[in-house]
C-alpha positions in Angstrom: 134.8 111.9 43.0 133.4 108.4 43.3 134.2 106.2 46.1 134.7 102.5 45.8 132.5 99.7 47.2 135.2 98.6 49.7 135.3 102.2 51.2 131.7 102.6 51.5 131.5 99.0 53.2 134.2 100.2 55.4 132.1 103.2 56.6 129.2 101.0 57.2 131.2 98.6 59.3 132.7 101.4 61.4 129.4 102.8 61.9 127.7 99.5 63.2 130.9 99.0 65.4 130.6 102.5 66.9 126.8 102.1 67.4 127.3 98.5 69.2 129.9 100.1 71.5 127.7 103.2 72.3 124.8 100.8 72.9 126.9 98.6 75.3 128.2 101.5 77.2 124.4 102.9 77.7 123.3 99.4 78.8 126.1 99.1 81.3 125.4 102.7 82.8 121.4 101.8 82.9 122.5 98.6 84.8 124.8 100.5 87.2 122.0 103.1 87.9 119.5 100.3 88.5 122.2 98.9 91.1 122.8 102.2 92.7 118.9 102.9 93.2 118.7 99.3 94.7 121.6 99.9 97.1 119.9 103.2 98.2 116.5 101.4 99.1 118.2 98.5 100.8 120.0 101.1 103.0 116.6 102.7 103.6 115.1 99.2 104.4 117.9 98.6 106.8 117.2 101.8 108.6 113.4 101.1 108.6 114.0 97.6 110.0 116.4 99.0 112.8 113.9 101.7 113.7 111.2 98.9 114.0 113.6 96.9 116.3 114.5 99.9 118.4 110.8 100.6 119.3 110.2 97.0 120.4 108.8 95.4 117.4 109.5 91.7 116.8 111.4 90.0 113.8 108.5 89.6 111.6 107.5 93.3 112.0 111.1 94.3 111.0 110.8 92.1 108.0 107.6 93.7 106.9 108.9 97.2 107.4 112.0 96.4 105.3 109.9 94.9 102.5 107.6 97.9 102.3 110.7 100.1 102.0 112.0 98.1 99.0 108.5 98.1 97.1 110.1 100.2 94.1 112.7 97.3 93.5 110.6 94.6 94.5 109.7 93.3 91.1 106.2 92.5 89.9 103.3 92.6 92.2 102.1 88.7 92.5 99.1 89.4 94.7 96.6 90.8 94.4 96.7 90.4 90.6 94.2 93.0 89.7 94.8 96.7 89.4 94.4 98.3 92.8 95.7 101.0 95.2 98.8 99.7 96.6 99.0 102.4 99.2 95.8 101.5 100.7 97.1 97.8 101.2 100.3 98.7 103.0 98.7 99.5 106.4 96.7 96.1 106.0 100.1 94.4 105.3 101.9 96.0 108.3 99.0 94.9 110.4 99.1 91.3 109.4 99.8 88.7 112.0 101.6 86.0 110.4 103.3 85.4 107.0 100.4 83.7 105.3 98.0 86.7 106.0 100.8 89.1 104.8 100.8 87.2 101.5 97.2 87.3 101.3 97.2 91.1 101.4 100.3 92.1 99.3 103.1 89.9 97.6 105.9 91.1 95.3 108.4 88.9 93.1 111.6 89.7 94.9 110.3 90.0 98.6 111.6 86.4 99.4 114.9 87.3 98.1 115.3 90.2 100.8 117.0 88.9 104.2 116.8 91.0 107.3 119.1 90.2 110.2 118.6 92.3 113.4 121.5 92.0 116.0 121.1 93.1 119.5 124.3 95.0 119.5 126.1 95.1 122.8 123.9 93.2 125.1 123.3 96.0 127.5 120.0 97.8 128.4 120.6 100.7 126.0 122.6 99.1 122.8 122.7 100.0 119.3 120.5 97.7 117.1 122.0 96.8 113.9 119.9 95.8 110.9 121.4 94.3 107.8 119.3 93.9 104.8 120.6 91.8 101.9 119.1 91.5 98.5 120.3 88.2 97.0 119.4 88.8 93.3 121.7 91.9 92.7 124.2 90.9 95.6 123.2 94.3 97.4 123.7 94.7 101.1 122.4 97.7 103.4 123.2 98.1 106.9 121.9 100.6 109.5 122.3 101.0 113.2 120.2 103.0 115.5 120.5 103.3 119.4 118.0 101.8 121.2 116.2 103.5 124.1 112.9 101.2 124.4 114.2 99.7 127.6 113.5 103.0 129.3 109.9 102.8 128.3 108.9 98.9 127.8 109.5 95.8 129.4 111.9 94.0 127.1 111.5 90.5 128.9 109.6 89.2 126.1 112.3 90.2 123.4 
């Protein structure tokens, strides 16, 4: 039995449409998994920033802690450009005193889009520090709160 040319063309068209639909579904699921991974890492970054705040670190140290936590989704490394050991530079980055020195140690493409907001909670000596980390590019927000006990151990007059 011989198929006519119109029925073989119909099969090819159906195959192309099926492959396009399956590819679109695959790409959607892939993007959804990237958003889920980013959400998980931004939540982790918020917890790191909240922890840094509860032990008495300033806002810049909270920002650096959050940025280090999101390195896997921070995009391309801008500085240094050559291949090197990133793990060896992270302690130097965390020890940097200002933004210019920090950028001279380590810099990533999406780090400027991560915003860290640390609130003081209820204003009492023992309060819940809430850290909110937002990543503007993918509209992902992570939030974490940790109860602070640093007032029992440190003088918080400078905070």
